[in-house]
C-alpha positions as CSV (number, residue, x, y, z in Angstrom):
1,M,-108.6,-8.8,18.6
2,S,-107.1,-9.4,15.1
3,G,-105.8,-12.8,14.2
4,Q,-102.3,-11.5,14.2
5,D,-102.7,-10.0,17.6
6,G,-104.1,-13.5,18.8
7,E,-100.9,-15.2,17.6
8,L,-98.8,-12.7,19.2
9,I,-100.6,-13.5,22.5
10,K,-100.4,-17.1,22.1
11,R,-96.8,-16.9,21.6
12,V,-96.2,-14.5,24.4
13,K,-98.2,-16.8,26.8
14,A,-95.9,-19.7,25.8
15,I,-92.7,-18.0,26.7
16,A,-91.1,-20.2,29.4
17,E,-90.4,-18.7,32.8
18,P,-86.8,-17.6,33.3
19,G,-84.4,-19.6,35.4
20,D,-82.5,-16.3,36.0
21,Y,-84.1,-13.2,36.0
22,F,-80.5,-11.2,35.5
23,K,-79.2,-13.2,32.8
24,G,-80.5,-13.2,29.1
25,I,-79.3,-14.1,25.8
26,D,-76.0,-12.4,24.7
27,W,-73.9,-12.3,21.7
28,G,-71.4,-13.5,24.0
29,S,-67.9,-13.8,22.3
30,L,-69.3,-12.9,18.8
31,C,-66.6,-10.7,17.0
32,L,-68.1,-7.5,16.1
33,P,-65.7,-4.9,14.5
34,R,-66.9,-1.4,13.9
35,N,-65.7,1.5,12.0
36,I,-64.7,-0.9,9.1
37,L,-62.8,0.4,6.2
38,C,-61.9,-1.5,3.1
39,F,-59.6,-0.7,0.2
40,S,-57.1,-2.5,-2.0
41,R,-53.6,-1.7,-3.2
42,Q,-52.7,-3.1,-6.9
43,C,-49.2,-1.4,-7.4
44,Q,-46.5,0.4,-5.6
45,R,-46.5,4.1,-5.4
46,D,-44.0,6.8,-4.6
47,E,-46.1,8.5,-1.9
48,N,-44.4,8.4,1.4
49,E,-47.4,9.6,3.5
50,G,-51.2,7.8,4.1
51,W,-52.3,4.5,3.1
52,S,-51.7,5.3,-0.5
53,G,-47.8,5.2,-0.3
54,I,-47.3,1.1,0.0
55,S,-43.9,0.9,-1.4
56,A,-41.1,-1.4,-0.9
57,Q,-38.9,1.8,-1.3
58,S,-40.3,4.3,0.9
59,G,-38.6,3.2,4.2
60,R,-41.6,3.6,6.2
61,Y,-42.3,1.7,9.5
62,D,-46.2,2.3,10.0
63,Q,-47.8,2.4,13.4
64,H,-51.6,3.4,14.1
65,S,-54.6,2.4,16.1
66,R,-56.4,0.3,13.8
67,F,-56.6,-3.5,13.2
68,V,-55.5,-4.4,9.8
69,L,-56.8,-7.7,7.9
70,L,-54.5,-8.1,5.0
71,V,-55.3,-10.6,2.3
72,I,-52.9,-11.6,-0.6
73,L,-55.1,-12.3,-3.7
74,D,-52.7,-11.6,-6.6
75,G,-48.8,-11.2,-6.4
76,A,-46.5,-12.3,-3.3
77,G,-44.1,-10.1,-1.3
78,R,-42.6,-9.8,2.4
79,V,-44.3,-7.7,5.1
80,G,-42.3,-7.3,8.7
81,V,-44.6,-6.6,11.6
82,E,-42.7,-5.8,14.6
83,T,-39.4,-7.6,14.5
84,E,-40.9,-10.6,12.3
85,L,-40.6,-11.0,8.4
86,W,-43.1,-13.4,6.5
87,Q,-43.2,-14.1,2.9
88,F,-46.6,-13.8,1.6
89,D,-48.0,-15.9,-1.3
90,E,-51.5,-15.8,-3.0
91,G,-54.1,-17.0,-0.7
92,E,-52.3,-15.8,2.5
93,G,-52.9,-13.3,5.0
94,V,-52.3,-11.7,8.5
95,L,-54.3,-9.9,11.0
96,M,-52.1,-6.9,12.5
97,F,-52.9,-5.3,15.5
98,P,-53.5,-1.9,16.6
99,H,-49.9,0.1,17.2
100,Q,-48.0,-2.9,15.6
101,A,-45.2,-1.4,13.7
102,H,-45.3,-2.8,10.3
103,Y,-43.6,-2.2,6.8
104,Y,-43.5,-3.8,3.3
105,M,-40.5,-5.2,1.1
106,E,-39.7,-7.1,-1.8
107,L,-43.3,-6.1,-3.6
108,P,-43.8,-6.9,-7.2
109,K,-44.7,-4.2,-9.8
110,D,-48.2,-5.0,-9.8
111,F,-50.4,-6.9,-7.5
112,C,-54.0,-7.0,-5.6
113,W,-53.9,-7.0,-2.1
114,L,-57.0,-6.4,0.1
115,F,-57.0,-4.2,3.4
116,V,-59.7,-4.5,5.7
117,T,-59.1,-2.1,8.6
118,F,-61.5,-1.6,11.7
119,E,-61.7,-0.9,15.4
120,M,-62.8,-3.1,18.5
121,D,-63.0,-1.9,22.0
122,G,-62.8,-3.1,25.4
123,E,-62.9,-7.1,26.2
124,E,-64.4,-7.9,22.8
125,R,-60.6,-7.5,21.6
126,T,-59.8,-10.8,23.3
127,V,-61.4,-12.9,20.8
128,L,-58.7,-12.0,18.4
129,D,-55.9,-12.7,20.6
130,D,-55.1,-16.1,18.9
131,L,-54.3,-14.4,15.2
132,R,-51.8,-12.2,16.8
133,D,-48.5,-12.7,15.2
134,R,-49.8,-15.6,13.2
135,P,-50.2,-15.1,9.6
136,R,-51.6,-18.0,8.0
137,A,-53.4,-19.5,4.8
138,V,-56.9,-18.1,4.0
139,T,-59.0,-21.5,3.4
140,A,-61.9,-21.7,0.9
141,A,-64.3,-21.2,3.4
142,C,-62.6,-18.1,4.7
143,R,-62.7,-16.6,1.1
144,K,-66.5,-17.7,0.4
145,K,-67.3,-15.9,3.6
146,L,-64.9,-12.9,2.7
147,Q,-67.0,-12.6,-0.7
148,T,-70.0,-12.3,1.5
149,F,-68.6,-9.7,3.8
150,L,-67.5,-7.6,0.8
151,E,-71.0,-7.7,-0.8
152,N,-72.5,-6.1,2.1
153,Y,-70.0,-3.8,3.0
154,E,-70.2,-2.1,-0.6
155,S,-74.1,-1.8,0.2
156,G,-73.6,-0.5,3.7
157,A,-75.1,2.7,3.5
158,S,-77.7,2.0,6.4
159,A,-77.0,1.1,9.8
160,E,-78.6,-2.3,9.3
161,K,-76.4,-3.0,6.3
162,A,-73.0,-1.8,8.3
163,L,-74.2,-4.2,11.3
164,Q,-74.9,-7.1,8.8
165,A,-71.3,-6.1,7.4
166,S,-69.9,-6.2,11.0
167,V,-71.3,-9.9,11.6
168,D,-70.0,-11.0,8.4
169,L,-66.4,-9.7,9.0
170,G,-66.6,-11.5,12.4
171,H,-67.3,-14.6,10.7
172,V,-64.5,-14.1,8.4
173,L,-62.1,-13.5,11.1
174,E,-63.2,-16.6,13.0
175,E,-62.8,-18.8,9.8
176,F,-59.5,-17.1,9.3
177,K,-58.3,-18.9,12.5
178,A,-58.5,-22.4,10.6
179,G,-55.7,-21.5,8.1
180,S,-52.5,-23.2,8.4
181,L,-49.9,-21.2,9.9
182,L,-47.1,-19.7,8.1
183,K,-43.4,-19.6,9.5
184,S,-41.4,-16.5,9.7
185,V,-38.4,-16.0,7.2
186,R,-36.3,-14.6,9.9
187,S,-34.2,-16.8,11.6
188,A,-33.8,-16.8,15.3
189,G,-30.1,-16.3,15.2
190,G,-30.0,-13.7,12.6
191,T,-29.0,-10.1,12.9
192,V,-32.6,-8.6,13.7
193,S,-33.2,-11.2,16.6
194,K,-29.9,-10.3,18.1
195,V,-30.4,-6.5,18.0
196,R,-34.1,-6.9,19.2
197,E,-32.6,-8.9,22.3
198,Y,-30.1,-6.1,23.1
199,V,-32.4,-3.2,22.4
200,F,-35.0,-4.7,24.9
201,G,-32.3,-5.5,27.7
202,H,-31.0,-1.8,27.3
203,L,-33.5,0.3,26.5
204,A,-32.5,3.2,28.7
205,A,-28.9,3.1,27.4
206,D,-27.1,4.4,24.3
207,L,-28.8,2.6,21.3
208,S,-26.8,4.6,18.6
209,V,-25.9,2.4,15.6
210,D,-22.2,2.5,16.7
211,A,-23.1,1.4,20.4
212,I,-25.4,-1.4,19.2
213,A,-22.4,-2.4,16.7
214,S,-19.6,-2.5,19.5
215,A,-22.3,-4.8,21.7
216,M,-22.6,-7.0,18.6
217,E,-18.7,-6.9,17.8
218,C,-18.8,-5.5,14.4
219,S,-18.7,-2.1,12.5
220,G,-21.5,0.3,12.6
221,S,-21.5,0.2,8.7
222,Y,-21.9,-3.4,8.7
223,L,-24.7,-3.7,11.1
224,R,-26.4,-0.9,9.5
225,E,-26.6,-2.5,6.1
226,R,-27.0,-6.1,7.5
227,F,-30.2,-4.9,9.6
228,R,-32.0,-3.0,6.7
229,E,-30.9,-6.0,4.7
230,E,-32.6,-8.1,6.7
231,A,-35.4,-6.1,8.2
232,G,-36.5,-3.7,5.4
233,I,-36.0,-1.0,7.6
234,S,-33.3,1.4,9.2
235,L,-32.1,0.4,12.7
236,G,-32.9,4.0,13.9
237,H,-36.5,3.6,13.1
238,F,-36.7,0.0,14.7
239,V,-35.1,1.3,17.9
240,R,-37.7,4.4,18.2
241,S,-40.5,1.9,17.3
242,I,-39.2,-0.5,20.5
243,R,-39.0,2.4,22.6
244,L,-42.5,4.0,21.8
245,V,-44.2,0.6,22.1
246,K,-42.7,-0.4,25.8
247,A,-43.6,3.4,26.7
248,T,-47.2,2.5,25.7
249,E,-47.0,-0.5,28.0
250,L,-45.7,1.5,31.1
251,L,-48.2,4.4,30.5
252,R,-51.0,2.0,30.7
253,E,-49.4,-0.7,33.4
254,G,-47.2,1.5,35.4
255,T,-47.3,4.2,38.2
256,N,-44.4,6.3,37.2
257,G,-44.6,9.9,35.6
258,V,-44.1,10.4,32.2
259,G,-40.9,11.9,32.5
260,V,-39.4,9.1,34.4
261,I,-41.1,6.7,31.6
262,A,-39.3,8.9,29.2
263,Q,-36.0,8.1,30.4
264,E,-36.7,4.2,31.0
265,C,-37.4,4.1,27.7
266,G,-34.3,5.7,26.3
267,F,-35.4,9.2,25.4
268,G,-33.3,12.4,26.0
269,S,-35.8,14.4,27.5
270,F,-39.4,15.0,28.0
271,T,-39.8,17.1,25.2
272,T,-38.2,14.6,22.8
273,F,-40.4,11.9,24.1
274,S,-43.5,13.9,23.6
275,R,-42.7,14.9,20.3
276,A,-41.9,11.5,18.9
277,F,-45.0,10.0,20.6
278,S,-47.6,12.5,19.5
279,Q,-46.0,11.9,15.7
280,V,-46.8,8.1,16.1
281,Y,-50.0,8.2,18.1
282,G,-51.8,11.3,17.4
283,M,-51.7,12.2,21.2
284,S,-49.5,13.3,24.1
285,P,-48.5,10.7,26.7
286,S,-50.6,11.9,29.1
287,E,-53.3,11.7,27.3
288,Y,-52.7,8.3,25.9
289,R,-52.6,7.4,29.4
290,K,-56.0,8.9,30.4
291,S,-57.4,7.4,27.4
292,A,-56.0,3.9,27.7
293,R,-56.9,3.7,31.4
294,N,-60.5,4.6,30.7
295,S,-60.5,1.8,28.5
296,S,-61.0,-1.8,29.5
297,S,-58.2,-2.4,26.9
298,G,-55.2,-0.9,25.4
299,P,-52.9,-1.7,22.5
300,P,-51.0,-5.0,22.7
301,I,-47.8,-5.1,24.8
302,L,-44.6,-5.9,23.1
303,S,-42.6,-8.2,24.9
């Protein structure tokens, strides 16, 4: 028996007897993101498709299935997430959740923004709940951990490096929680807030610009212009987004058929609903329902 084997035997004999034979060590609530992808944006681009199209003029209202950690490193700008709007300065950031509609406005000509996109499944996602809709300052400690993460991410060709990058990003997200919270630019009594409240209360009704304007006691042209000025997107895009996000909730949690849900969310027909849903989520409503119910956690509910 070699000296090395002797040390191993000694260590094995010294292992304490388990108090519970079915409960061992586990990473518990440790945040371990998967399928991590990083990139930066440094100027506005005219493209209107794909990630490269970040622009204050694109009129896009993006929704996708990944988490997005956005860190503002250089250059200020405004970012809308669902119906909230935040002014971001250097050293601030936000975590956007899967299927949260978001858009960009008032961007500078040149800037440096870091995007870290990733996936998390099941109950592990709950460790991030405190970061939903809570943009904040990025602390010095968080920036230091971010630097460590990026070093391992850039050398992550092996599974071991990728795992280390995942652990490092988890540390970044945990430290991100310590930053001071930002206040929304949008006032509670503003046009967007009033429209949001009306839309949620009348999802199955006529939500054309003229119909909403009538309820707001103003002209359609005034509402259209005022809404875009406050939100940075068109009222039509906004209404469709709210209806689709509500539809994901009903598909996950409800028992009604897809056709009934289409009506409840204000889509004129099953075909119209299915087409709009597939364009945003990349699958049919039925496929989404099956996928969501096979998972212990789905996209967040907008309420």
